[in-house]
C-alpha positions as CSV (number, residue, x, y, z in Angstrom):
1,M,51.0,-42.8,-30.7
2,A,52.8,-46.4,-29.7
3,D,54.9,-44.5,-27.5
4,I,51.9,-43.0,-25.4
5,A,50.3,-46.2,-25.4
6,E,53.3,-48.1,-23.9
7,L,53.7,-45.0,-21.6
8,K,50.3,-46.2,-20.4
9,K,51.0,-49.4,-20.2
10,R,54.0,-49.2,-18.2
11,K,52.0,-46.6,-15.5
12,V,49.4,-49.4,-14.8
13,P,51.5,-51.7,-12.5
14,L,53.6,-48.5,-11.0
15,N,50.7,-47.3,-10.1
16,L,49.5,-50.3,-8.8
17,A,52.9,-50.8,-7.1
18,I,52.6,-47.7,-5.1
19,V,48.2,-48.3,-4.5
20,H,49.2,-51.6,-2.5
21,V,52.7,-50.6,-1.3
22,D,53.9,-53.1,-3.0
23,P,57.9,-52.7,-3.0
24,D,59.1,-55.8,-5.7
25,A,56.4,-54.3,-7.9
26,F,57.6,-50.5,-7.2
27,I,61.1,-52.2,-8.0
28,A,61.0,-54.5,-10.6
29,N,58.7,-51.3,-12.9
30,F,60.7,-48.2,-12.1
31,L,63.1,-48.0,-14.6
32,G,60.6,-48.6,-17.3
33,W,59.1,-45.6,-16.2
34,L,62.0,-43.5,-16.4
35,E,63.3,-45.1,-19.4
36,I,59.7,-44.2,-21.5
37,T,59.2,-40.7,-19.8
38,A,62.8,-40.0,-20.7
39,F,62.1,-41.6,-24.1
40,I,58.8,-39.5,-24.6
41,T,60.7,-36.2,-23.4
42,A,63.5,-36.5,-25.6
43,Q,61.3,-37.1,-28.2
44,Q,59.4,-34.0,-27.5
45,A,62.7,-31.6,-27.5
46,G,63.6,-33.7,-31.1
47,E,66.3,-35.2,-29.4
48,A,65.0,-38.5,-30.3
49,H,63.6,-41.0,-32.5
50,V,61.8,-44.3,-32.8
51,P,64.3,-47.1,-33.1
52,A,64.0,-49.1,-36.4
53,G,62.8,-52.1,-33.4
54,G,60.1,-50.0,-32.2
55,E,61.7,-50.9,-28.7
56,T,62.1,-48.2,-25.9
57,P,66.2,-47.1,-25.7
58,K,67.4,-48.1,-22.0
59,L,68.8,-45.6,-20.3
60,S,73.0,-45.4,-19.6
61,P,74.7,-44.3,-16.3
62,Q,75.3,-40.3,-17.8
63,Q,71.2,-40.4,-18.9
64,L,69.9,-41.6,-15.5
65,R,72.2,-38.8,-13.6
66,K,70.1,-36.0,-15.8
67,G,67.4,-33.9,-13.8
68,G,64.1,-34.8,-16.0
69,V,65.2,-38.4,-14.9
70,H,65.8,-37.6,-11.7
71,D,62.6,-35.6,-11.3
72,V,60.4,-38.2,-12.6
73,G,61.9,-40.8,-9.7
74,N,61.7,-38.3,-7.3
75,D,57.5,-37.7,-8.1
76,A,57.4,-42.1,-8.0
77,I,59.1,-42.0,-4.9
78,F,57.3,-39.9,-3.1
79,A,54.5,-41.6,-4.1
80,F,55.1,-44.3,-3.2
81,C,56.4,-43.5,0.3
82,M,53.3,-41.7,0.9
83,T,51.5,-44.4,0.7
84,A,53.6,-46.4,2.7
85,A,53.6,-43.5,5.5
86,M,49.9,-43.8,5.6
87,K,50.0,-47.6,6.4
88,A,53.2,-47.7,8.0
89,D,55.5,-49.5,6.3
90,K,58.8,-48.6,6.8
91,A,60.2,-51.9,5.5
92,A,58.1,-51.2,2.1
93,V,60.6,-47.9,1.8
94,D,63.8,-50.2,3.0
95,R,63.5,-52.3,0.7
96,V,62.4,-50.3,-2.9
97,E,66.0,-48.0,-0.9
98,T,68.4,-50.8,-1.1
99,A,67.3,-52.1,-4.7
100,L,68.0,-48.8,-6.2
101,V,70.6,-48.6,-4.2
102,E,72.5,-52.0,-5.5
103,S,70.7,-51.1,-9.5
104,M,71.9,-47.9,-9.7
105,G,73.9,-46.5,-6.5
106,K,73.8,-44.3,-4.1
107,E,72.6,-40.9,-6.2
108,F,69.8,-43.2,-7.8
109,P,66.5,-41.3,-9.8
110,G,64.6,-40.4,-6.8
111,S,67.1,-40.9,-4.0
112,F,66.3,-36.8,-3.2
113,G,62.4,-37.4,-2.8
114,L,63.4,-40.0,-0.1
115,W,65.7,-37.7,1.1
116,H,63.1,-35.8,3.0
117,F,61.7,-39.0,4.8
118,H,64.9,-39.7,6.6
119,A,66.7,-36.5,7.4
120,R,65.7,-34.2,10.1
121,I,64.7,-30.6,8.8
122,D,63.9,-28.5,12.1
123,A,62.5,-26.0,9.6
124,P,60.9,-27.3,7.1
125,V,60.2,-24.8,3.9
126,T,59.0,-26.7,0.9
127,L,56.1,-28.8,0.1
128,E,58.5,-31.8,0.3
129,D,59.8,-30.9,3.6
130,F,56.5,-31.1,5.4
131,V,55.2,-33.8,3.6
132,G,59.0,-35.8,4.6
133,Q,59.0,-34.8,7.6
134,A,55.3,-36.3,8.2
135,G,55.8,-39.3,6.8
136,K,58.9,-39.8,8.4
137,K,56.8,-40.3,12.2
138,M,54.3,-41.8,10.6
139,L,56.5,-44.6,8.8
140,L,58.6,-44.7,12.5
141,G,55.3,-45.2,14.5
142,D,55.7,-42.0,15.9
143,I,52.3,-41.3,16.9
144,P,51.6,-37.8,18.8
145,P,49.6,-37.5,22.1
146,P,45.9,-37.5,21.8
147,P,45.6,-33.7,22.7
148,L,48.2,-32.9,19.7
149,R,46.6,-35.6,17.3
150,A,43.6,-34.4,15.7
151,K,45.4,-31.0,14.6
152,E,48.4,-33.1,13.7
153,N,46.6,-35.7,11.1
154,W,44.8,-32.6,10.0
155,N,48.2,-31.0,8.9
156,T,49.3,-34.3,8.0
157,G,46.3,-34.6,5.6
158,L,46.5,-31.4,4.0
159,R,50.5,-31.4,3.2
160,F,49.2,-35.0,1.7
161,F,46.6,-33.9,-0.3
162,E,48.3,-31.2,-2.1
163,K,51.8,-32.9,-2.5
164,A,49.1,-35.4,-4.1
165,R,47.9,-32.7,-6.2
166,K,51.4,-31.9,-7.9
167,S,51.7,-35.7,-8.9
168,N,51.6,-37.5,-11.9
169,F,50.4,-40.3,-9.0
170,V,47.7,-38.1,-7.7
171,H,44.4,-41.0,-8.1
172,E,47.1,-43.2,-6.9
173,I,47.6,-41.3,-3.6
174,M,44.1,-39.6,-3.2
175,Y,42.1,-43.5,-2.4
176,P,44.5,-44.3,0.5
177,L,44.7,-40.9,1.6
178,A,40.8,-40.4,1.8
179,N,41.0,-44.2,3.5
180,W,43.8,-43.2,6.1
181,T,41.7,-39.6,6.3
182,R,38.9,-41.4,7.3
183,T,40.1,-44.0,9.8
184,R,42.2,-41.4,11.9
185,W,38.7,-39.1,12.1
186,T,37.2,-42.3,13.0
187,E,39.3,-42.7,15.8
188,T,39.0,-39.1,16.9
189,L,35.6,-38.9,17.2
190,E,35.7,-42.7,18.8
191,K,38.3,-41.2,21.4
192,G,39.2,-38.0,20.9
193,V,36.4,-35.2,21.0
194,A,37.9,-34.1,24.2
195,F,40.5,-32.1,22.6
196,L,38.9,-30.5,19.4
197,Q,37.4,-26.9,20.3
198,H,34.1,-26.1,20.5
199,I,33.3,-29.9,20.3
200,E,29.6,-29.3,20.6
201,D,29.1,-27.1,17.1
202,N,32.1,-28.9,15.9
203,V,31.4,-32.9,16.9
204,P,28.1,-33.0,14.8
205,V,30.2,-31.7,11.9
206,L,32.9,-34.2,12.0
207,R,29.8,-36.5,12.0
208,G,28.3,-35.0,8.6
209,V,31.6,-35.6,7.4
210,L,32.2,-38.9,7.7
211,D,28.4,-39.9,6.7
212,D,30.2,-39.6,3.4
213,P,30.2,-43.5,2.3
214,R,32.8,-41.9,-1.2
215,N,36.6,-42.3,-0.2
216,D,37.6,-39.7,-2.3
217,Q,39.3,-36.0,-3.6
218,P,36.0,-34.2,-2.5
219,F,35.5,-36.5,0.4
220,I,39.6,-35.0,2.0
221,A,38.5,-31.1,0.8
222,N,35.4,-31.1,2.6
223,A,36.7,-32.4,5.7
224,L,39.9,-30.2,5.8
225,L,37.4,-27.2,5.1
226,N,34.9,-28.5,7.4
227,L,37.0,-29.8,10.4
228,A,39.3,-26.8,10.2
229,P,37.6,-24.9,13.1
230,A,37.6,-28.0,15.6
231,V,41.1,-27.9,15.5
232,D,42.0,-24.0,15.6
233,M,43.1,-23.7,12.3
234,E,42.4,-20.7,9.5
235,L,42.1,-21.0,6.1
236,T,41.6,-18.0,3.9
237,E,39.2,-17.4,2.3
238,E,40.3,-18.2,-0.9
239,Y,41.6,-21.3,0.0
240,Q,38.2,-21.8,1.6
241,G,37.2,-20.8,-1.9
242,F,39.7,-24.0,-3.7
243,L,38.4,-26.4,-0.6
244,R,35.1,-25.4,-1.3
245,S,35.6,-26.5,-5.4
246,L,37.5,-30.0,-5.0
247,A,34.6,-30.6,-2.3
248,R,31.8,-31.1,-5.3
249,R,31.4,-33.5,-7.2
250,G,29.9,-34.1,-10.5
C-alpha cells in the first residue's frame, strides 16, 4: 500500500537521526512521522481515506493534541533522548526541545516523554521514570563514584534495554546501547574490577562477555545475564530464562 511505503520512507531519516543523535535531522522529520502514523491509524479505524492528490494530510493544531499523536511523539522523543544520553549530548536534546516548542508550543507531542529527562523524580515507579532519571544523569555528565559505577551501569543498561524493546525504534536504540554497554564494561575491566563482587569468579566472566565482537541485542542480553552477580543483582529464574533466550543468535 502507498501509505505503508510512505511510512517506511518517512521513518528512515528519523531512524538515522536517532542512531546518530542528529537534532536537525530529527526536527526536520518529526512532524512528517506524526502525520503519517496518525493518518494510517485513522485509516485503520475507518476515519480517513486517501486524498485525491495522494498526499498525506497535515495535522491541525487540534489533531496535534490527540492522545495517539502524543503517544507516537513520546516514543520518538524517548528514543532520541536515550541515544543522546549515551553520548552525553545534552545540547542535542535542548535543540530538539527548543525547536519543537517554537513550532508546536510547550505541549508538543513528545513533551511528556521529554519531561522524564528533565524532572526530579524522587520515587521512580514506571519504566519511563527509571529510564528518564538515568538518562538525565547521563546528559548532565553525572558519573557515579567508582565503587557504585558498575552497578549503576548495569541498572541503566537493563532499563534502557527494556525500554528499547517496547519502542518503534528498537533497532535504532539497540546498536548505540550495545556500543555503550561494551564501552562501560571495558572501562570496568580496565579500571574497576576491584569494586566487583567475587572478583576471581567474575573477571573471567566479564572477559568472556566482551570477547563477543558483535554489538547487538544478544550481546546486551548476555551482558545483563552474566554480569548480574558481579554487581550483586539477583534475577528471577524467569527473567534469567528471558535474557537467555534473547542472548541466543540464529
